[in-house]
N, C-alpha and C positions, 0 to 999 in steps of 0.2 A: 591657510593663507597667512601672509605676513602683513601686519599693520604697525606702522611706526617701529619697524624692526622686530616686532614680537610675533611669534608663531602661534597661530590658533589652529584648532582642530578642523577637520574637513567640514566644509559648509554644506548644510542640508537644505533641500528645497522646502519652502513653506508657503502656505496659502494666506498668510497673515500680512497685514499692512503695518508698516512702521510709522508710528506717529511721533514726530520730533517736535518738541516744544522748547526752544532755546530760552534760557534765562541768563541774561548778561550779568556777570559779577563785577568785572572791571575790564579794561581795555586789553589786559593780557591774559584773561582767563574766560572760560565759558563752562556752563553746566547744562547738559541736555538730559531731560527726563523722557524716556520713550517706553511705550507699552509693548509688552511681548504678547499681548492677547490679540485675538482677531477683531477687526472692526466690521461690524454688520450694520448696514444702513437699511432703512425702509425702502420699499421698491419705488424707483423713480421711473415713471413712464413718460418717455419723450420721443418725439419724432426726430430721426437722425437725418441731417441734411446730406450726408455723404451716401447713405444706403437707402434702399427703398422701403425697408421695414421699420417698425417702431421698437426701440429698445425696451426690453423688459428688465428693469433694474439698472443701477448705476453702471454695471459692467455687462449688461444684457444677459446675466446668468441667474436671475432671481429664482427661477424654478429649481436650479441646482441647490440653492440655499434652503428652499422649502424641503427638498429631498433630504438634504443633510440633517435638518432638524428632525425630520421623520425618522431617520435612521439612528439618531443619537439621543433622543429624548424618549425613554421607555413609556412614560405616561401618555405622551402625545401619540406615540406609535400605536398603543393599545386602543386609544379612543378613536383614531382615524380608521383603523382596521374594523373595529366593532361597528361603527356607523356605516361603513361600506357594506359590511355583511348584513346588517339589518335592513338597509335599503333594498338589497337584492332579494333577501328572504328566500323563499322556495321557488323563485322564478316568476314568470308572468303568465297570465291567462290571455289567450288570443281569441278574439271574436271573428270567426271566418264566415259567418252566415251571410254577410252582404257581398261576398266574393264569388265569382263564377269559377269554374274548374280551372281555367288557364290562369286566372289571377291568383287563385289559391296556390298553385304550384310555384309561381313566381314569388309570391309573398313568403311561402314557407322557406325558400332558400335564404331570403334576406333575414327572416326571423332566426333561422339557425345560426347565421353569422353573428347576429346581435347576442343570441343566447350564449354562444361560445365565449364571448368577451364580456359578459355582463358584469362579472366581479371586478375585472380590470377597469372597466368604464366607470363603475361606481367608485372605485378607489381613486381614480383620476379626479373625479368630481369633488370628492372630499378633501383630497390633498392639494389640488391646484385651483379649485373653484371652477373647473370647466372640464369638458371632455370633447373629443373630436372624432368624427367619422370620415373615412375615405369612401367616397361614393364613386362607383364605376358604372358608366352607362353602356348600353349596347351600342353597336356600330351605327345603327340608325336613330339612336337617341329615343327609342320608343319606350324603353323600360330600364330600370336599374337592375343590373345583373350581379352586383357584388357590393357588400357593405363591410368594411374593415375598421377596427379600432386603430387610431393613429395616436402615438404618444403625444399628448398635448404639450408636454414640457419641451418638445423639439420644435414647436411652432412659434413663429413670430408674425405678428399682424402686419399687413400692408397699411398704408396711410389712407385716410378717408378720401373718397372720391365722390363728390356730390352727396355728402352726408352718410355714406356707407362704405364698408370695407369690401373691396372687390377681389382681394387675393391674400393668400397666406404663404409664408416662406418656411421651408422645412430644411433642417440640418440635423444630422445625428449628434454632432458636437459643436456647439456654438462658440466654444473657446478656441477651436481650431480655425484659424484664419485662412488656411490653405484649402479647406473643404468648400466646395461650391454649394450654395443654397439652391433649393428647388422651389420654383414658384408654382403654386397650385391655386386655381381659381375657386371661388366660393360656390356653393351649390346654387344653381340657377337653371330651372327648367327651360328657359328660353335660350340658354347658351348651347348652340349646336356645333361648337368647335372643339371644346375641351371635354374629353371622355372621362377624365379624372378630376374630381372636384372635392371640396372640403365642406363638411357641415360642422360648424363650431357651436357648441352649446355651453352656455355659462349661466351662473347665478346672477344676482343683482350686482351691477357695477357702481360702486359708490365713489371711489376716489380716482377712477380713470374711465376712459371711453372705449378701451380696446380689449383688456384682459379680464377674465373672471377673477374673483377674489375669494379665497377660502374663508369659511365662516369663523375660523379661529384666529383671524388676523389680529384682533385686539388682544389676544393672549400671547403674542409672539415674544414679549419680554420675559414672561414666565417660562415659556417653552425653551427659549434660548438659555435662560438661567439654569434650568435643569440639565440641559445638554452640556453646558460649559463647565458646571461644577464637577461632573464626573471626569471630563477631560483634563480639568485643571489639576485635580489631585492625582490623576493617573500620570500627568506630566511630572509632578513632584517626585512620585515614586520612581519613575523610570529614569529621571535625570538627576535626582538628588539635588534639586535646585530650590533653595528656600524662597519664600514669597517676595523678598526684596533684596536688592544688592546694590552697592555703590562701587563703581569702577572708576579709578582715578588714573589719568595719564599725566606725567610730569613732562609733557612736551606739547606745545600748542600746535594744532594742525595748521597747515599753510593756507588752506582755503575751505570754503563752505563744502565744496565737493569732497575734499579729503575727510572732513568731519562726518559727512553723511556716509561715506564709505566705511568709516570706523564703526558707526552704529549698525550698518547693515552686516558687517563682518561679525560683530559681537552677537547680534540677533541670530544669524545663521549658525554660529558655533554653539551657542548656549540656549537658544530658544526652545529646541526640542519639539514637543508636540504643539498642536495649534493653540492650546490654551495654557499659557505660561505666565509667570509672575512679571512684575515691573522692575526695571533696572534704571539706575541713574549713572550717566557717564559724564565725567568732568575732566577738564584739562587745565593745568596751571604751569606757569613758566617758573621753574626752580632749577638750581644746579644739578639736582638728582633726576635722572631719567629712569623712571621705574613705573611698573604697573601695579596698582593696589586694588584688591577686591575685598570689600567689606560687606558681610552679610548681616541682615537684621534678624532678630530671633523669629522663629516660626510661630505664627498665631494660629491656634486651633479654632476652626469654625464649626459650629453646630447649628443645624437647621432648627 
C-alpha cells in the first residue's frame, strides 16, 4: 500500500490491537508511540443490551484467549493436561445395586456416554473452569436417553431471570457474526417442551455470576509472559526486526484519520507475528520529504 506517496509491502492480517499514544511536540509536528504487541485484557463479564446472551470477555472471545495460552505456553499446557489426566485416573466405579433391571440398562447407556468423553470433560474443567453436558430426553420425557459432552467454550450464558439462568446459547464460532446462535434450555425435569437441554457444571464463581473460572486465573500474567516471550523472539528471527525503531516522516498528515492510517499501514507491513517490538512514528514539517527509519541496538534478554 502507499502512504504519503511511499510504497509499503503487502499488509498482513493481525490479531493485535494498535495502541496510539500521541505526544504533541509543537503545532507543526507530532510523535506517536505505538505498541506492536498484543493487548490482552482480563475477562469482562457484562450483559449485552443488544443480544440475549452475556458477553464473555471484552470481545466475547475470552475462551479463545484461554485456548491460545494453553497452546502457546509449554509449562501451562503440561500442568493442565496432567491435572486433567489425574482427575480422570483409571475411570469411575459405578454402584448399581440400588437399580432394578430396567433402570440399570438405561443407566449403563448414559454411563457409557460419560465414560467416552471423560478425559475431554476433565480437560474442559481444568482449562475453562467449567464443563457442559447435552441432555436428550425421550419423547415422553420419562427418561434421559443420551448424554453428550458439549464444548463449553462455544456456550454463552443467557441473562438472569428471577435469579437464575434459564438458557444457554451455542455457536461454533462466536467471531462469525453471520452464524446464527442456537438457544438451548437449561436442564429442568419439569420442562416438558424441550427435549434437548444443557447441564452446565462449574467451579466456584468469584468475580462473576455466569461463567466458571479456571483455578490458574491468578497466574495468567506469568502464563502470558511465557507464551509471548517465545513468540516475541520468533518474530525477531522471522522478520529481522530489532526491538525498537523510530520512523520519521517529513510531511505532516492532513488529519487524525490519515495519521491513524499511517500507523495501521506500518503495523501491517512490519508487525509480522503477534508479538513484535515497539515502534515510534513521528512527523515534522521540513523542506525535505523523506522517510527515515532508525533502529535501536538489540538488547539481549536472559531469564
